[in-house]
C-alpha positions in Angstrom: 93.9 93.3 162.9 97.2 92.2 161.5 95.6 89.7 159.2 93.2 92.3 158.0 96.0 94.7 157.3 98.0 92.0 155.4 94.8 91.2 153.5 94.4 94.8 152.4 98.0 95.0 151.4 97.6 91.8 149.3 94.5 93.2 147.7 96.2 96.5 146.9 99.1 94.6 145.3 96.7 92.6 143.2 94.8 95.8 142.1 98.2 97.4 141.3 99.3 94.4 139.3 96.0 94.5 137.4 96.5 98.3 136.7 100.0 97.5 135.5 98.7 94.7 133.3 96.2 97.2 131.8 99.1 99.5 130.9 101.8 97.0 130.0 99.8 94.6 127.9 98.4 97.2 125.4 101.9 98.7 125.3 103.4 95.3 124.5 100.8 94.8 121.8 101.7 98.2 120.2 105.4 97.4 120.4 104.9 94.0 118.9 102.7 95.4 116.2 105.2 98.2 115.5 108.0 95.6 115.4 106.0 93.5 113.0 105.2 96.5 110.8 108.8 97.8 110.6 110.1 94.3 110.0 107.7 94.0 107.1 108.5 97.5 105.9 112.2 96.8 106.2 111.9 93.6 104.1 109.7 95.4 101.6 112.0 98.4 101.4 115.0 96.0 100.9 113.1 94.4 98.0 112.1 97.7 96.4 115.6 99.1 96.7 117.1 96.0 95.1 114.7 96.4 92.2 115.5 100.1 91.9 119.2 99.6 91.8 120.9 100.3 88.5 124.6 99.6 87.9 125.9 102.6 86.0 129.3 101.1 85.4 131.2 103.4 87.8 133.1 101.9 90.7 133.5 105.4 92.1 133.5 109.0 90.9 136.4 109.8 88.6 137.2 112.6 91.1 137.7 110.2 94.0 141.0 108.5 94.7 139.5 106.1 97.3 136.1 104.4 97.6 133.6 106.1 100.0 131.1 104.5 102.4 128.2 106.6 103.6 128.5 104.9 107.0 131.7 106.7 107.6 132.3 109.3 104.9 130.8 112.5 103.6 129.1 111.9 100.3 127.1 113.6 97.6 123.9 112.6 95.9 122.6 113.9 92.6 118.7 114.1 92.6 117.1 114.1 89.1 113.4 114.8 88.6 112.9 113.6 85.0 110.3 115.0 82.7 108.8 111.6 81.9 105.7 109.6 82.7 103.8 106.5 81.6 101.7 108.7 79.3 104.7 110.3 77.6 106.7 107.0 77.3 109.9 109.1 76.9 112.2 107.8 79.6 115.2 107.4 77.4 115.0 110.9 75.8 113.6 112.8 78.7 115.1 116.0 80.1 115.7 116.7 83.8 112.9 119.1 85.0 114.4 119.3 88.4 118.1 118.9 89.3 119.6 119.1 92.8 122.8 118.1 94.5 122.8 117.1 98.2 126.1 117.0 100.1 126.0 115.2 103.4 128.4 115.8 106.3 128.5 112.8 108.6 129.8 114.5 111.7 127.5 117.5 111.6 124.5 115.5 110.4 124.0 118.4 107.9 122.9 118.6 104.3 123.5 121.3 101.8 120.9 121.1 99.0 121.9 122.9 95.8 119.2 123.6 93.2 120.6 123.9 89.7 118.3 125.9 87.3 117.2 123.8 84.4 118.1 126.5 81.8 121.7 127.0 83.2 124.2 127.4 80.4 126.9 124.8 81.1 129.5 122.7 79.4 128.2 119.2 78.7 131.2 116.7 78.3 129.0 114.2 76.5 128.6 116.4 73.5 131.6 118.7 74.1 129.8 122.1 74.0 127.7 124.4 76.1 123.9 124.3 76.3 121.1 124.0 78.8 122.0 121.6 81.6 118.6 119.9 81.4 119.5 118.5 78.0 122.3 116.4 79.4 120.0 113.5 80.4 118.6 113.4 76.8 122.1 113.1 75.4 123.5 110.4 77.7 121.1 109.7 80.6 122.4 109.6 84.1 126.1 109.3 83.5 126.0 112.4 81.2 124.3 114.4 83.9 126.8 113.2 86.5 129.7 114.2 84.3 128.1 117.6 83.6 127.4 118.3 87.3 130.9 117.2 88.4 132.4 119.5 85.7 130.2 122.4 86.9 130.6 122.1 90.7 134.0 120.5 90.9 133.0 117.9 93.5 132.6 114.2 93.1 129.0 112.9 92.6 129.0 109.6 94.6 125.4 108.5 93.9 122.4 109.5 91.9 118.7 109.0 92.2 116.2 109.5 89.4 112.5 109.8 89.8 109.7 110.7 87.3 106.5 112.6 87.6 104.4 109.6 88.5 106.7 108.9 91.5 106.4 112.4 92.8 102.6 112.4 92.6 102.2 109.0 94.1 104.6 109.8 97.1 102.7 113.1 97.9 99.3 111.3 97.7 100.6 108.4 99.8 101.4 111.0 102.5 97.9 112.5 102.2 99.4 115.6 100.7 102.0 118.1 101.8 101.8 121.6 103.4 103.4 124.4 101.4 103.1 128.1 100.9 101.8 128.9 97.5 103.3 132.3 96.5 100.6 133.5 94.1 97.5 132.5 92.1 98.3 130.5 88.9 97.0 127.8 86.6 99.2 125.0 85.2 98.9 121.8 83.2 98.8 118.5 85.0 100.9 115.4 84.5 98.7 114.3 81.6 99.5 117.6 79.8 96.0 119.0 80.1 96.2 122.8 79.9 95.2 124.8 83.0 94.0 121.7 84.8 95.5 122.9 88.1 94.3 126.2 89.6 95.9 127.3 92.9 95.5 130.4 95.1 98.2 132.0 97.3 98.7 131.0 100.9 99.8 128.1 103.2 97.7 125.0 102.3 97.7 121.2 101.8 98.4 120.1 98.2 97.8 116.7 96.7 100.3 115.1 94.3 99.1 116.8 91.1 98.9 120.2 92.8 102.4 119.9 94.3 103.8 118.9 91.0 102.2 121.9 89.3 103.8 124.2 92.0 107.3 122.7 91.4 107.0 123.0 87.6 105.4 126.4 87.0 107.4 129.5 86.2 104.8 131.5 84.4 105.0 134.4 86.9 108.7 134.2 88.0 111.9 132.3 86.9 114.0 129.3 87.4 115.5 130.6 90.6 112.2 130.9 92.3 111.1 127.6 90.9 114.2 126.0 92.4 113.2 127.5 95.8 109.7 126.1 95.5 111.1 122.6 94.6 113.3 122.8 97.7 110.3 123.8 99.8 108.2 121.0 98.6 111.0 118.5 99.0 111.5 119.6 102.6 107.8 119.3 103.3 107.8 115.8 101.9 110.7 114.9 104.2 109.1 116.4 107.2 105.8 114.6 106.5 107.6 111.3 105.9 109.4 111.3 109.3 106.4 112.5 111.3 104.7 110.0 113.6 101.3 110.3 111.8 102.9 109.0 108.6 104.4 105.8 110.0 101.4 103.7 108.9 101.6 105.3 105.4 105.2 104.3 104.8 104.0 101.1 103.1 102.3 103.2 100.4 105.3 105.5 100.2 107.6 102.6 99.5 105.2 101.3 96.8 105.1 104.8 95.2 108.9 105.2 95.2 109.6 101.7 94.1 107.6 101.9 90.9 109.2 105.0 89.6 112.7 105.3 91.0 116.2 104.2 89.8 119.3 104.8 91.8 123.0 103.9 91.7 122.9 103.1 95.4 122.9 99.6 96.7 120.3 98.8 99.4 123.0 98.6 102.0 124.2 102.1 101.0 120.7 103.5 101.2 120.3 102.1 104.7 123.5 103.9 105.8 121.7 107.2 105.5 119.2 106.2 108.2 121.7 107.5 110.8 121.1 111.0 109.6 117.5 110.8 110.8 117.9 108.8 114.0 121.1 110.4 115.3 119.4 112.4 118.1 120.5 115.6 116.3 118.0 117.6 114.3 119.0 117.3 110.6 120.2 120.6 109.4 119.3 121.3 105.7 120.6 124.4 104.0 119.2 125.4 100.6 121.5 126.9 98.0 120.6 128.3 94.6 123.0 129.1 91.8 122.8 132.8 91.1 122.9 134.2 87.6 121.1 136.4 85.0 118.8 136.0 82.1 120.7 135.5 78.9 119.3 135.3 75.3 121.9 135.7 72.6 119.5 134.5 69.9 116.1 132.7 70.0 117.0 130.5 72.9 116.8 131.6 76.6 119.5 130.6 79.1 120.3 131.2 82.7 123.9 132.5 82.7 125.6 131.6 86.0 127.4 134.2 88.0 131.0 133.0 88.0 132.1 134.6 91.3 129.0 133.3 93.1 129.5 129.8 91.5 133.1 129.7 92.8 131.9 130.6 96.3 129.3 127.7 96.1 132.0 125.3 94.8 134.3 126.1 97.8 131.4 125.8 100.2 130.5 122.3 98.9 134.1 121.2 98.9 134.5 122.2 102.5 131.2 120.6 103.5 132.4 117.3 101.9 135.9 117.9 103.2 137.0 117.2 99.7 140.3 118.4 98.3 140.6 118.3 94.5 143.7 116.5 93.3 144.0 118.6 90.2 141.8 121.2 88.4 138.6 119.5 87.2 137.9 122.1 84.6 140.2 122.7 81.7 140.5 126.4 80.6 139.9 125.5 76.9 137.2 122.8 77.5 134.4 125.4 77.5 135.5 127.1 74.3 134.0 124.4 72.2 131.0 124.9 70.0 128.4 127.0 71.9 124.7 127.0 71.9 124.5 127.8 68.2 125.3 124.2 67.5 122.8 122.8 70.0 120.5 120.2 68.6 116.8 120.9 69.0 116.0 119.4 72.4 113.9 122.3 73.7 
């Protein structure tokens, strides 16, 4: 009896080991495959980021006394969506069709995302007068936009990222679309400038790249403020879809899409420093901010005139989020009294 009992125990142990093998072996295969995938993606991302890096000649922002490191410091990133594409072949003279500033707080793992309306009437240091902020890129590319935004928001811009229409479309398509809430029915041109090529109806729905681009560009039935909110919504949807488990196997295509159409002042090592915001164990907090103002048309040209009191509140909020204390006033009282929009070149 004792031998029979021992035999049954041995058989149970063997069956248990077999069941464990059935669980552990597939799990190991998945882990090894995932490790191989992420190793390959990591190497590919490193190569793409190296190709996307562009030295803008700045060691640091002129508003910074010391260098910053995103591993340890709160930093800001200027996001530029440029109105250019392969078809238009206008990268050098393109305007910014979308302009956002993200401030990142390392301790809170929080982001404040400010959308700047493209028609905002602001002072552009590159040309020394006030005009629409989306003209700045055409006047002096990225550095002109950085100087303009620093003058406007009185915070240092530590890094910038520039993407074009093609990148936006390719990223959304690589993710198999994004889910957004379309506010109303509208038609809009597509990236190839074909009139009314996109027709969307109201409601929560999945959009492909061309449709998502149309949603972020249109303002036929509202204004720049609402368009900025839609851009923030689409960007958040892209981020949510990118970090979801179902999109892991699509990251290869996403990297390809971004790499072909992105330029940035961030070194690959600096980009990787932001990974901690997504894997910290805390849910990343993103707060959307829009610059308030009013319609303003002193002549034939339309502007968005910023509300000065609301602007000052936003400036202080961003400075506190960055834990940044200005050394001196970043805006001279007479710097905005230069030639106004009446002398603006035709860059409509």
